[in-house]
N, C-alpha and C positions, 0 to 999 in steps of 0.2 A: 278441384273442379270450380269454375267460376259460378257465382250466384246468378249473375246476369251476363248473357252472351248475345250480342247482335252480330250476325254473320252476313255480310254483303246485303244489307237491307236497303231497299229502294221503295219510294212512294211517290205517286204523282197525282195531281188533280187535273184530269183531262190530259192535255199534251204537255203540261208544265210539270217538270220533275222538281220535287221539293227536297227529297232525300235521295242521295245518289250513291249506291254501293257502299254503305256505311257499315263499318265493323268496329265494335268496342267490346270490352269485357270488364266486369267489376267483381272483385272477390268479396267473400263474406266479411262484413264489418267495415268495408271501405266506403268512403264518401267520394263520389265522382261528380264532375260538373261538365255541362255543355256550355261553352262560352262563345259568344259571337254577336255580331251586329244584328239588328232587326232584319228579318227576312231571310236569315241564313238557314232556317229549317230546324232550329233547336227545339222549339215547342212542339213541332210535328213529331220529332223523335220521341218526346215525352208521351205524346198521345198514342203513338204506336206501342210503346212499352206498356202503357196503361190499358190498352185494348180498345181505345176509342176510334182508332183507325187500323186498317188491315194492310200489311205490306203487299206491294205488287211484286216484290222479289225478295229472296233471302229469308232468314229465319230469326225469330226471337225466342230465346230459351231462358227459363227461370229454373234454377236448380236442376239443370239437365233435361227439363221437360219443355218441348216446343209449345209455346203459347200463342205464337203468331207466325203465320206464313201465308202464301197465296192459297194454300190448301186447307189450312186450319186456323181458326180464330176463336180462342178461348174467351168467353165473356169477361168484362172487367171485374165483375163481382166474384169470379172464381180464381182470380190471380193472386189473391192475398197481398194486394198492393195498397199502401196508404198514400194519400195526396194532400199537399198543403198548397193552397192557391194564394195569389197575390192580394185578393180582396177578402181573405180570411174565411168567407163563406160560413160564418157562424149563424146559428138560429137565434134571432133576436128575442124570441118569446121564451127561450129556454135559459135556465141559469147556466153559469160556467160549468158547474158539476154535471148537469144534465147534457150539456154540449159534449163534454168529454166522454160521457157514458153512452152516447148515442149509438156507437157501434158495438156495444157490449151486451146485446140482448140475449146471447146464449149463456152468459154467466148468471149465477144466482145473484140475488139482491146484495147479499153480504160481500161476495167476491167482487161484484161490480163496484161497490162503495170503496172497498179497500184498494182496488186498482186505480180508481179516480183519485183518491187521496195520495197514493204513491206518485202518480204522474204529475199532479199539481205541485207536489213537493219538489219533484225533479225539475220542473220548469220554473220554479221560484214563485209559485202562486198559492202556496199553502194558506188555507184560511179564506180563500177567495171563491170557494165553490158555490156559495149562495148568492153571489153577485150576478148581474146580467151584463152582457157584452157592452152595452152603451155606457156602463159605469167604469169601464177599463180604458186605459190608453191604447194607442195603436200597437205599441210593442207588446203590451200584455195580451191583447186580442190575438196577436200572431202566435204567442206562446200557448194560448188556449187551443188554437187551431193545430199546433204541433202536437200537443198532448192528445187531442182527439184522434189525430192520424196514427199516433203510436199506440193508442189503447188496445186495438185488436191484435197487437204484436205482428205487424205485417212482415212478409219476407223482404219487401223492398219499400222504401219511402221515396216518393217523388215530390220535389219542391219546385213549383213554377213561379219564378220571379218573386219569391216570398217577401222580399224587403222593399220592393219598388215603390210602395205607397208611404214609406217612412222617410223622415228627414235624414240627412247624411250622417249626422253624429249618432243618431239612434240606430241607423242601419249598420254602421260599423260595429257598434257595441253588441247589437243583437246577433250579428253574423257569428261572432265569437261564441256567444252564449248557445246558439243553435248547434254549432259544431260540438260543443261540450256535452249538450243534452243528447245528441244523436250517438256520440261515442259512449256515453254513460249507459244508454239503453242497449247498446250492442247492435243497433240496426244498420243495415246496409242502405245507402241513400244515393240519390242522384239529383243534382240541382241544375236548374236552367237559369242563366243570367246573362246580361250584357255588360255587367260591371266586373272588371278585373280584380279590384280590391276584394269584392265579395267572394269571387271564385277562389282566390288564393287564400283567403281567411278561413273558408269553410272546407274546401276539398283536399283530399289526398292526391287525386289525379284529375287532370283537367283536359278536356278535348276542345281544341280550337276549331270551330266550324266556319266554313266558308262555302257558299253556294251549294249547300246540301251535303258537303263532304267533310270528313275529319282531316284537317291538315296535320295535326299532331295530337296524340293521346299520351300524356306524360305528366310528370310531377311539375308543380309550379316552378321549382328551381330550374329544372331542365328547360322548360318553355322559355324562361327568361335568359338563361345563360347558354343554352344549346338548342336554339330554335332549328327545326328541321327544314323549314322553307322560308323564303324571303317574306311571305305573307305573315307568318307567325312572328318573325323578327320585327316586322313593322307594326304588327298589331299589339304585341305585348310590351308593356312599359313604354318608356320614352327613349329616343335616340335618333341619330342621323347617320346616313350612309356617306362615307367619304371615299374618294378614289384611292386605290391601293394597287400594289404590284408585287408579285411573288419574287422575292430577292434570291432565295435559295430554298432548298427543301426544309419546310417547317418555319420559314421566316417571311413575313410580309412587310413591305415598306409603305408607310403612309407619310403624309406631310409632316406629322409630328414626330416621326422616328420609326424605328424597327419594332415589330411585334413578333414574338416567338409563339408559334401556333402549336398546341398540343394535340391537334386533330389533323388528319390527312387533308391537304389542300387539293382543290379540284383540278389544278393545272400546274404546268411546269414553270420554271423561272422565266420571268418576262410576261407572264400571263396577267391581264388586267382584272382587278377585283373591285367589288363594292364592299367596304368594310364597315360594319356597324360599330359605332361608338356610343355607349350609354353615358348619361351624366356622371355616373360613378367611375367611368373609365378615364375621365379627364380631371386630373387633380391640380389644385392651385398650389404653386410652388414659387415663392419669391426668388429662390436661388437659381431657377431655371433660365437658360439662355433663350428658350422658346417663349415668345410672348404672343398674346392675342388681345384684341380690343373688346371691351365690354360693350355689346350692342343693345342688349335688353337684360332686365333682371326682374325676378319675381321673388318677393319675400315670403318665406314659408315658416317663419318663426325661428326654428333652430338652424335654418340654412337658407341660402339664396340659390335659386336656379338661374344661372347666368347663360345667356346666349352669347357666344364668343365668336368674333370674326378673325379668321386666320389671315396671314399675309397674302395667300392666294385668293382670298375672297370667300373661301369655303367657311361654313359655320358649324360649330360643335356646341354641345351643351355641357355644363359642368355644375355639380353640386358643391357649394362652398359654405363652410360654417358661417353663420350670420354675423359673427364679430368681424369678418372681413367684408366691410361694406364699401365696395368700390363704386365709383361714379360711372355713369354712362360716358363712353368715349375714352375711359382710362385703359391703359394697357397693363396687363398683369402676366406674370410668369405662370406657365402651365407645363405639365409633363403627363405622359401616358401612365396609367395605372390599370392595365388591362390583364385580367386573370383568364378570361375566356375569349379567344378570338372568334368572331362570327363574321364570315366572309362568303360572298356569293359571286360567281363568275359573271362578268359583264356580258 
């Protein structure tokens, strides 16, 4: 049985539908993520799960018990849910240890101290219990907020854009740390973010949200390599669509050559398709007879991201090791290196 189950949940503010017939499930110990652009409804879903909003349709279940529906709304404090906010929401007048212990009032003083010490050790802040929030860095404050949310041992942990106030380098490092902490605690969690790197670093399963709906609820690998919709293909990662045509069953022809498709194609031979080519699908190859002109390049340290202009005028992207430093306007050999064909009928 899933720990969290949303079945055809909808929510509206007046006549404006924010969440539309949304269904997701999360198993015990899994980390899920709602990923999407601003205004897609992801934070509203989090508020529905937490109990701050009531569904206008559908049901929300935790461990098989309905906690939210048009007929039933269990209060937030009775749902055994922990929350981590983007602004940390720490009490400035309380020490780090007292912040973590805030939700442990039912425990004895000794048990509470032991729990606080264990959690501070897990989040890498052992020995910091006597400090105050203003004495910590942003990343350390966020780990305190995480420890406080984990202290009451919630059934489910909700994280609302928890890294958005941090700089890029710290955000990337902390996202990996947070995943490890959540996994070590055995907690089930769901994250809301607009950042793909964050989502893929933290979550086991990710839902791409668009206009209040889930376009695809899947692993990060499948979202990138096997997008279910054109929106997901366009939203996740980088890439461009190039014209293609079904040459035969399981084969697609594009300007750069033939692609063998290991998935059923949508149409018969002769059918026109838009084929997604990722930067890692186009390999630099000096021996290739197919050439393209370097139109733009972005240095990324270990590699260049080249924008290449084909003879037809179409453009593709290619990741090339940075010791291949080609000039703008130079023509280089390329070949297809596609493992997963992603194509949509025109």
